[in-house]
C-alpha positions in Angstrom: -41.1 -47.9 -10.4 -40.5 -47.2 -6.4 -40.3 -50.9 -5.8 -36.0 -51.1 -6.2 -34.6 -52.3 -3.1 -32.2 -48.8 -1.7 -29.4 -49.4 0.2 -29.4 -47.7 3.9 -28.7 -44.2 4.5 -25.3 -44.6 5.9 -26.3 -41.4 8.2 -29.4 -43.5 9.3 -26.7 -46.1 11.6 -25.2 -43.1 13.1 -25.8 -41.5 16.7 -25.3 -38.4 16.2 -25.4 -37.1 20.1 -22.7 -39.1 20.5 -21.1 -37.7 17.4 -21.0 -34.2 18.8 -19.6 -35.5 21.9 -16.2 -36.3 20.3 -13.3 -34.1 20.5 -13.2 -33.1 17.1 -16.8 -32.1 16.8 -16.0 -29.9 20.3 -13.4 -28.5 18.8 -14.9 -28.0 15.4 -17.7 -25.6 17.1 -15.5 -24.2 19.3 -13.5 -22.9 16.0 -16.4 -21.9 14.3 -17.8 -20.0 17.3 -14.2 -18.3 17.9 -15.0 -16.0 14.6 -18.4 -16.4 14.2 -19.7 -14.5 17.8 -16.9 -11.9 18.0 -17.5 -11.1 14.3 -20.9 -11.0 14.7 -20.7 -8.5 17.3 -17.9 -6.1 16.0 -19.9 -5.7 12.8 -23.5 -5.0 15.1 -21.7 -2.4 16.3 -20.3 -1.0 13.6 -24.0 -1.1 11.8 -25.7 0.6 14.5 -23.2 3.1 15.6 -23.7 4.0 11.5 -27.4 4.2 12.2 -27.2 6.0 15.5 -24.8 8.9 14.2 -27.1 9.2 11.1 -30.0 9.9 13.6 -28.2 11.6 16.0 -25.5 13.6 14.5 -26.8 14.5 11.4 -24.0 17.2 11.0 -21.4 15.0 10.9 -22.9 12.7 8.7 -23.5 16.2 6.3 -19.9 16.8 6.5 -19.2 17.6 2.8 -15.5 15.4 2.0 -15.4 16.0 -1.4 -18.2 17.7 -4.2 -21.1 16.1 -3.0 -19.9 13.3 -1.0 -20.4 13.8 2.8 -19.1 11.1 5.6 -22.9 9.6 5.6 -22.2 8.1 2.3 -18.7 7.7 2.6 -19.8 5.3 6.1 -23.0 3.9 4.3 -21.0 2.4 1.4 -18.3 1.2 4.2 -21.0 -0.8 5.0 -21.5 -2.9 2.0 -17.3 -2.7 1.9 -17.2 -4.6 5.4 -20.2 -6.7 4.8 -18.3 -8.3 2.0 -15.0 -8.7 3.5 -16.1 -9.9 6.4 -17.1 -13.1 4.1 -14.2 -13.1 2.6 -12.5 -13.4 5.9 -14.9 -15.9 7.0 -14.4 -17.8 3.4 -10.6 -18.4 4.1 -10.6 -19.2 7.5 -13.0 -21.4 7.4 -11.0 -23.5 4.6 -8.4 -23.4 6.2 -9.5 -24.1 10.3 -13.1 -26.1 9.7 -13.4 -27.4 6.6 -10.4 -29.5 7.2 -12.0 -30.7 11.1 -15.4 -31.1 9.0 -13.9 -33.6 6.4 -12.4 -36.0 8.9 -15.7 -35.9 11.2 -17.8 -36.1 8.2 -15.5 -39.7 6.4 -15.8 -40.9 10.1 -19.5 -40.7 9.6 -19.9 -41.9 6.5 -17.1 -44.8 7.1 -19.1 -45.7 10.8 -15.5 -45.5 12.1 -17.2 -44.8 15.6 -18.1 -47.3 18.6 -21.1 -47.1 20.5 -19.3 -44.5 22.7 -19.1 -42.0 19.8 -15.0 -42.4 19.7 -13.1 -42.8 16.0 -12.3 -46.6 16.1 -9.0 -47.3 14.5 -6.9 -44.3 15.8 -8.4 -41.4 13.0 -9.1 -38.9 16.0 -6.8 -36.4 16.3 
């Protein structure tokens, strides 16, 4: 027990700083940030608008829409809806734009297909 020879970890032989310097990794990072940062800013603006309206526009938020349903309640529920919508949108975006590049990078790392400068060997980089 515990004396079995273990195979060396594939990731241990990879210089991740070199991988991060590759064009494919930079493209992956750019695509990720181009979605996440604007979406995070938009959601935070929407969230703070809701909070500020609830605090400073009480009359507007308490405006009855239908029965006991008011604008504040609808906007509060829309916070949940928008959270699920953004999550679904990100999953779709990631599946189409991020995962293929990440899979290529992972294959190259696990296959040790980088030279000492972090460039893909064998023309597998696109």
